[in-house]
C-alpha positions in Angstrom: 28.0 25.9 7.2 26.2 28.6 9.9 25.0 25.9 12.2 28.9 24.4 12.4 30.3 27.9 13.3 28.2 28.5 15.9 28.2 25.0 17.0 32.4 25.5 17.0 31.9 29.0 18.7 30.0 27.4 21.4 32.3 24.4 22.0 35.3 26.6 22.1 33.8 28.7 24.4 32.7 25.8 26.7 36.1 24.2 26.7 37.7 27.5 27.7 35.2 27.8 30.7 35.1 24.2 31.7 38.9 24.2 31.5 38.9 27.0 34.4 36.3 25.7 35.8 38.3 22.3 36.5 41.4 24.0 37.0 40.1 26.3 39.6 37.0 24.4 41.2 37.8 20.9 41.2 41.4 21.2 42.3 41.1 19.5 45.8 37.5 18.2 45.5 38.4 15.5 43.2 41.2 12.7 42.7 44.0 13.9 40.6 43.3 11.0 38.2 39.5 12.6 37.4 41.4 16.2 37.3 43.5 14.4 34.7 40.3 13.1 32.8 38.9 16.5 32.7 41.9 17.9 31.2 41.5 15.4 28.1 37.9 16.0 27.7 38.9 19.7 27.7 41.5 19.2 25.2 39.5 17.0 23.2 36.3 19.4 23.1 38.8 22.5 22.1 40.6 20.3 19.2 37.1 19.2 17.9 35.6 23.0 18.2 38.5 24.1 15.9 37.7 21.6 13.2 33.9 22.4 13.5 35.0 25.8 12.9 37.1 24.5 10.2 34.2 22.4 8.5 31.9 25.8 8.9 34.5 27.7 7.2 35.0 25.5 4.1 31.3 25.1 4.0 31.2 29.4 3.3 34.4 29.4 0.6 33.7 28.6 -3.3 36.3 26.0 -2.9 34.6 23.2 -1.1 31.1 24.5 -0.9 28.2 22.6 1.0 29.3 18.8 -0.1 27.3 16.0 2.1 30.8 14.9 3.4 31.1 18.0 4.9 28.0 17.9 6.6 28.8 14.4 7.9 32.1 15.5 8.8 30.5 18.3 11.2 27.8 16.1 12.9 30.2 13.5 13.3 32.9 16.0 15.1 29.8 17.2 17.3 28.8 14.2 18.1 32.0 13.0 19.3 32.3 16.2 21.4 29.0 15.2 23.3 29.9 11.6 23.8 33.7 11.7 24.3 34.1 14.6 26.2 30.7 14.7 27.8 31.3 11.3 29.3 34.8 12.1 30.8 33.3 15.5 32.4 30.4 13.2 33.7 32.8 10.5 34.8 34.8 13.0 36.4 32.6 14.4 38.7 30.7 11.2 39.6 33.3 8.5 39.0 30.8 6.3 37.5 33.5 3.8 35.9 30.5 2.6 33.3 31.0 6.1 31.8 34.3 5.0 30.3 32.7 2.0 28.1 30.6 4.9 26.4 34.0 7.1 25.6 35.3 5.1 22.6 32.2 5.6 20.6 32.9 9.3 20.7 36.5 8.5 20.0 35.1 6.6 16.8 32.8 9.5 16.2 36.1 12.0 15.9 37.8 9.7 13.6 34.9 9.1 11.5 34.6 13.2 11.2 38.2 13.4 10.3 37.9 11.1 7.6 34.8 12.5 6.1 36.8 15.5 6.0 39.2 14.1 4.0 36.8 12.6 2.0 35.2 15.8 1.6 38.7 17.5 0.5 39.3 15.1 -2.1 35.7 15.6 -3.6 36.8 19.1 -4.1 39.9 18.7 -5.5 
């Protein structure tokens, strides 16, 4: 529980910081398509940081508690942030297009994480 709350807060912080960095430091230094890619990474990082916070909060309540599917949900969302957003950040800075092949793996981790959150909710009902 505590881990996912901390991971969510750290990722929300990083999302804001990296969004500001992209808007101020990268503008005019990278191609517009890479600025758009950077923004996508920031948005998905924030969305899924919020998901991590939700997982942590659900684990802390008597309503759901520490269900293994919640653990899976949290770890998959975190892996998705690292793989999806991380690959897009590196792609934006380096232009290494092969990183685009890694990004969908992070997207699949996001999807699996949300499915595991659904499973946890169904188990708790």
